[in-house]
Structure formats: structure tokens, C-alpha cells
N, C-alpha and C positions, 0 to 999 in steps of 0.2 A: 322435462322430457322434450324431445324434438318434435316439431310439428310435422304433420304428414306431407305438407308442401315442401318443407326443407329436405325430408328424407327422399321424396320423389326427385327433387332437383339434384341431390347428391348422387342418387343412382344413375340418373341421366348423364351427369358429368363423368362419372366413373366409366360408364359404358362408352361414352364418346372418347374418353382418353384411351381406353383399351383398343377401340377401333382405329385410332390414329397410330398408336405405338406398336400394337401386337403384330400387324402385317410386316413391319420392318424387322421384327425379331425373327419371325419364322419365314424366311425367304426360301424359294425353291432351291437355290444353290447352284443354278446353272451358270457356268462361266464359259463365255465364248473364247476360243483360242486355246482349248485344252491341249494337253500334250499329245503328240502323235504326228505322224507324217501327213501333211496336207497334200491334196491333189485336186485336179480339176482344171478349169480354163485358166490359162496363163500361169499355171503351176507345174512343177515337174511331174512326170509320170511315176507310177508306183514300181517297186522292184518286182522281179520275177516271182510269181506265185501269189502276188497280192493283187487286189482289185480296188478301184476307186469307188467307195460307197459313202454317200452323203458328205463328200468333201474330205474324207480321210481314207488312207490306205488300210485295207483290212483283208483278212483271209476269207475267201468265198466258201470255205468248208463250213458246213453247219456243225455246231457242237453236238455231241451225243454222249450219253451215259454208257458206261461199260455194262456188259451183260451181267445180270444178277445171277449168282450161283445158288441162291436160295429158291426152293420150290415155291411157285406162285399159283395159288388156286383161285379160280373166279368166284 
């Protein structure tokens, strides 16, 4: 049977290995330079109907849901 010291050392090594490898597997996935029309200082302006927001051209219209035809009771 394995001694308790060896089991403890094995658990610590496994946790250490997971802490090193696991963050590299599950990254946020953010990529700078995503597709889209860039705008801002020293970049071209946006087309008509678009607005520069956070460095990208986008529509200033807020998205909304269509009206629900089903009766809604509080």
C-alpha cells in the first residue's frame, strides 16, 4: 500500500500540474483585431448611419424585441 506521505505528494503534484496546464486550455478567447470596420484617431470615419463605438463602426440603434402577441398577465 502507498504511504500517506507519497499520496499527499502525488496529490500536490497533480494539483500543481493542473494549475499550470488548465488555464492554458480554458482561455477567454478574446482576439484583438476582430473582423469589422475600425474607426477612431488616424483611422477613416464610419459610413453614413454608423457611429464609432469602442474603435469599431456600429449602429447606434438599440436592439429590441418584437411585440409579443400572447397575452401577458402580471
